[in-house]
C-alpha positions in Angstrom: -9.7 -24.6 8.5 -12.0 -22.1 6.8 -14.8 -24.6 6.7 -14.5 -25.1 10.4 -14.5 -21.3 10.9 -17.6 -21.1 8.7 -19.4 -23.8 10.6 -18.5 -22.1 13.9 -19.8 -18.8 12.6 -23.0 -20.5 11.5 -23.6 -22.1 14.8 -22.7 -19.0 16.8 -25.2 -16.9 14.8 -28.0 -19.3 15.7 -29.4 -19.8 12.3 -32.6 -21.6 11.9 -32.7 -24.9 10.0 -34.4 -23.1 7.1 -31.7 -20.5 6.9 -29.0 -23.3 7.0 -30.5 -24.8 3.9 -30.4 -21.5 2.0 -26.7 -21.4 2.2 -24.8 -23.0 -0.7 -21.6 -23.8 1.1 -19.7 -24.4 -2.1 -20.4 -20.9 -3.4 -20.1 -19.3 0.0 -16.7 -20.7 0.5 -15.4 -18.9 -2.6 -17.0 -15.7 -1.5 -15.6 -16.0 2.0 -12.2 -16.1 0.3 -13.0 -13.0 -1.7 -14.1 -11.2 1.5 -10.9 -12.2 3.1 -8.9 -10.9 0.0 -10.7 -7.6 0.3 -9.7 -7.2 3.9 -6.1 -8.1 3.1 -5.9 -5.7 0.1 -7.4 -2.9 2.2 -4.7 -3.4 4.9 -1.9 -3.5 2.5 -3.2 -0.4 0.7 -3.5 1.5 3.9 0.1 0.5 4.8 1.4 1.5 1.4 -0.4 4.9 1.5 1.0 5.5 5.0 4.6 4.8 3.8 7.1 7.6 3.9 8.2 6.4 0.5 4.8 6.6 -1.1 6.1 8.6 -4.1 8.4 5.7 -5.0 7.4 4.4 -8.4 7.2 0.8 -7.2 4.8 1.7 -4.4 2.6 3.6 -6.8 2.5 0.6 -9.1 1.7 -1.7 -6.2 -1.2 0.7 -5.2 -2.5 0.8 -8.7 -2.4 -3.0 -9.0 -4.1 -3.6 -5.7 -6.8 -0.9 -6.4 -7.6 -2.6 -9.7 -7.9 -6.0 -8.1 -9.9 -4.6 -5.2 -12.5 -3.2 -7.6 -12.9 -6.7 -9.1 -13.3 -8.3 -5.7 -15.9 -5.7 -4.7 -17.9 -6.2 -7.8 -17.7 -10.0 -7.5 -18.7 -10.1 -3.9 -21.3 -7.4 -4.3 -23.0 -9.2 -7.2 -23.3 -12.4 -5.1 -24.7 -10.6 -2.1 -27.3 -8.7 -4.1 -30.6 -10.2 -3.0 -29.0 -12.8 -0.7 -29.1 -11.0 2.7 -28.9 -13.5 5.5 -27.4 -13.3 9.0 -24.3 -15.2 7.9 -23.9 -13.2 4.7 -24.2 -9.9 6.6 -21.7 -11.0 9.3 -19.1 -12.6 7.1 -19.4 -10.9 3.7 -21.0 -7.5 4.2 -18.4 -6.2 6.6 -15.5 -6.2 4.1 -17.7 -4.3 1.6 -18.5 -1.7 4.1 -14.8 -1.3 4.9 -14.0 -1.0 1.2 -16.7 1.6 0.7 -15.2 3.7 3.6 -11.7 3.2 2.1 -12.9 4.4 -1.3 -14.5 7.4 0.2 -11.1 8.3 1.7 -9.1 7.3 -1.4 -11.3 7.7 -4.5 -10.2 5.5 -7.4 -10.0 6.5 -11.0 -11.5 3.5 -12.8 -10.3 2.4 -16.2 -12.9 1.9 -19.0 -15.2 -1.0 -18.3 -18.2 -2.3 -16.4 -16.4 -2.7 -13.1 -16.9 1.0 -12.2 -20.7 0.6 -12.7 -20.8 -2.6 -10.6 -18.8 -1.1 -7.7 -20.8 2.1 -7.6 -24.0 0.2 -7.8 -22.9 -2.0 -4.9 -22.0 1.0 -2.8 -25.4 2.5 -3.5 -27.0 -0.7 -2.3 -25.0 -0.6 0.9 -26.5 2.9 1.6 -30.0 1.5 1.3 -29.4 -1.1 4.0 
């Protein structure tokens, strides 16, 4: 199903034959899943934060878990996109990163020790340049 959607998006964006060959569908498929996961995590996080029971310990743990995983997804997708700007990448993969950046501006995240913070912050800076 996702492959059909990807092919449809490719055709609807009117990519040239040269652009089509630049796309590694195997890799792209995994990153489309990551982009989708970012969108889903953002929606669940927004719902959890809007909850009247947001002080509930379980809700706080769920937010912490999702935030941590969101950072990994942002870093993963961002590192793939770096230097690979094409019409299809911008349309399918960049949008979730822009939404994640906006979300993190509203709800800053306290990172644990590690390289993920650097990767996420670097990706958000790259988004500002484009």
